[in-house]
N, C-alpha and C positions, 0 to 999 in steps of 0.2 A: 456732449457730456454723457459720461457713462453711469448706468444704474445697475447696481448689484441687485440681483434677484436671489433672496435667500429663502423663498418660500416655493411650495409646489404650485406649478401652473395648472389650474383646473378648467380655465375657460379662456379663450381668445376671441378677437374680433379683428378682421382685417379692414382698415379704413381707407378708402380711395382718396387720392388728392382732391377731387372734385366734390367730396361729400363732407358735410359738417361732422365734426366729432360728436359722439354721445355726450349728452349732458351728465356731469357727474352726480352722484345722489346727494353729495354735500351741498350743491347749488340748485337743487330741485325746487320747483314752485312751492311756496309755503303752503301748508294745509289750512284750508278755512274752517274756522271753529263754528260748530253749530250748536244751538242751544239744546241741551239735555240734562237730565236730572242730576248728573255728577258735577256740573259746573258749579264751581266754589262761588259763594256770595262774597262780592268785594266789601271792603270795610266801608265804603261810601257809594250810595246810589242816589241818582237824580230822578225827580218824578214831579208829579202834580197833585194837588189837593182840590177837590171838587166839592162845593156846598150844595146840597140838595134839600130844598124844603117842600114838604108834602102837607096836604090837608089832614093826613093821618095822625099827625103829631105836632105838639107844640114847639117841639125841638128840632133842629135840622140835623141832617146827617152830613158827616165830612168824610168823603171817600178819597183815600190817598193811593195813588198806584205809582210804585217805584219801577224803573226801568234798569235794565242792564245793557251796556254797549259792547257787542262782540266784534272782533277784529278791528279794533279801535286804530284809526290813522292809517288804514289799508283802503283800497277800492271795494273791499267786501265788507266794509263796516256797517252794521246793522244794530238797530235798537229794538229791543224786545221786552215787553212787560215781565217782571220778575216777581213782584208780590204785590198784595193789595191789603189794605187796612180800612176799616170802616169804624168811626167814632161818633157817639152822640150822647147827649145828656139823657135820652130816653132809654129806659133800661128794659121796656116790655118785650123788645125785639132782640136783646142782647145775645141771647144763646144760639138761636139760628143764625144770626149774622155773623157771629165768630167762626161757627162751623163753616158758612158758606165762604167766608173769606180765605179760610185754610185749604178748602177744596179748589177754589179757584187759583190761589197761588200754587198749589200742587201741580194744577194743570199747566199753568204758565212755565214752570220749571222743567215740565217733562219734555217740552220741545215740540216741534212740528206745528201744524196749523191750529192756532187756538182760537181763531175768530168764530169757530162754531158756537162758542159759549154765549155770543151775544143773541143769536137766534134762539137758542134754548131758554135763555133767561127771559127774553122779551115775549115768549111764548107762555109764561106762567101767568095765571089769572086768579085774581083774588075772589073766592066766593062770595064775599061780601061786596063785591063791585070795585071797579077801578075809580079813576079820577082824571081830571083835566089839569095839565100844568099851564103855567102862564103861557099865553099865546095860542092856546087852544088845542094843544097836542095831548091825545088821550093816552093815559097810562094804565094798563089792565091790573097792576100791582105794583108794590115797592120793589119787588125782585126784578121786575121789568125795567123800572127806572134805573136800578143799579146796572142792569145790562146796557141800558142807553148811555149811562155815563162810561162804561168800559169802551162801547163802540166809539164814542166822541174821542176818547183817548187814543184808541188803535189808529182812528183816521189821522190824529195829530202826528203820530210816529211813523206813519206810513204803511201800516198793515192792511188798511182797506184803501182801495182805489176810489176816488171821487166818481160818483155816478151822475154827473150834471146833465142839464138840458143843453140843447143846442142853442145858437145865438137867436134864431127865429122864435123858439119857443119861449125863451127868456124874455124877449122883446115884447112878444104878445102879451104874456103874463103880466109884465111890468105896466104895460099900457092899461090893462083892465084894472089892476091894483090901484094905480094912480087915479083912473076915473072914480072908483068907488071910494077912495080915501078923500077925494076933492069933495065928493057929495055928502060925506059924512061929518057929523058934529064931532068935536073933541071929546074923547072918552075919558071921564074922570076916574073911572075905576082902574087902579092899578094892575089888577089881575084880568081884565078884559082882553078879548083877542083883538088883533088888528086886522082881522078879516071881516067881511060883512056879518051883521048879526043873523041874517037869514041863512047863512052857509051851513051846511051839514057835514057830517063826519066823513072823511076820506078813508076808504078801506085799504089804501096803499101806505099812506104815510101817517094816518091815524090823527089827523088835524081837521078841525071843523073850518074847512075852506073851500067846500064844494059848492059852486053855484051853477046855475043854468046859463050857458054861454053859446050864443048862436044855435040854441035848441039842443046843446049838448050838456050833460053834467061834466063839469070841468073843475079840477082842483086848482086853486090859485098858489098853492104852496108848492107842489110837486109837478103839476102840469098833467096829471093823469086824467084821461078824458074817456068816456064811454063810447065816443064815436071814432075814436083812433083804433 
């Protein structure tokens, strides 16, 4: 088949019979879309709403985090948080909560690693003092609990890797927990901790679950030990 060349030749390349031909630009690998501030918001986003009840108010907070799916239907498909909304009947925190959600949403849309938000928010301490959540986990402030919810959501969509204990550590902790639970009476208080009443606060996971085990202070929640 004869091909007529009606344009000036500006470049050429000799292909040997045993070499594969160069891939044309038209069939090049597709560009992987990354999160950045110019990504347009789709008409519909999926997400989750979390209810947070604290002793600081009679009304619960409802935290909604919506996600965007990038490169949908390809091997590079990823799910990223796109925006956050916080709603409540309590109006005393309305002004700073609205400001906080707008800033967090802007960080989500900026792209890059946004997991640093969790550590920054969990480091905020209320000068009036924190509180214990159901289960005995200590929260230094309401902002810290919002950060805790964001971390939980990020783990759900895969932005955080699970840092679990190994099989032997889990087995040992479970054996000790079973032993304590078998010796304890049923706790009628709904807000009481599932850990022994004499347990103290763990500096690593902020849960009242530290007991003396084999002469060492050991956390029954995360496994942290002063002897390891």
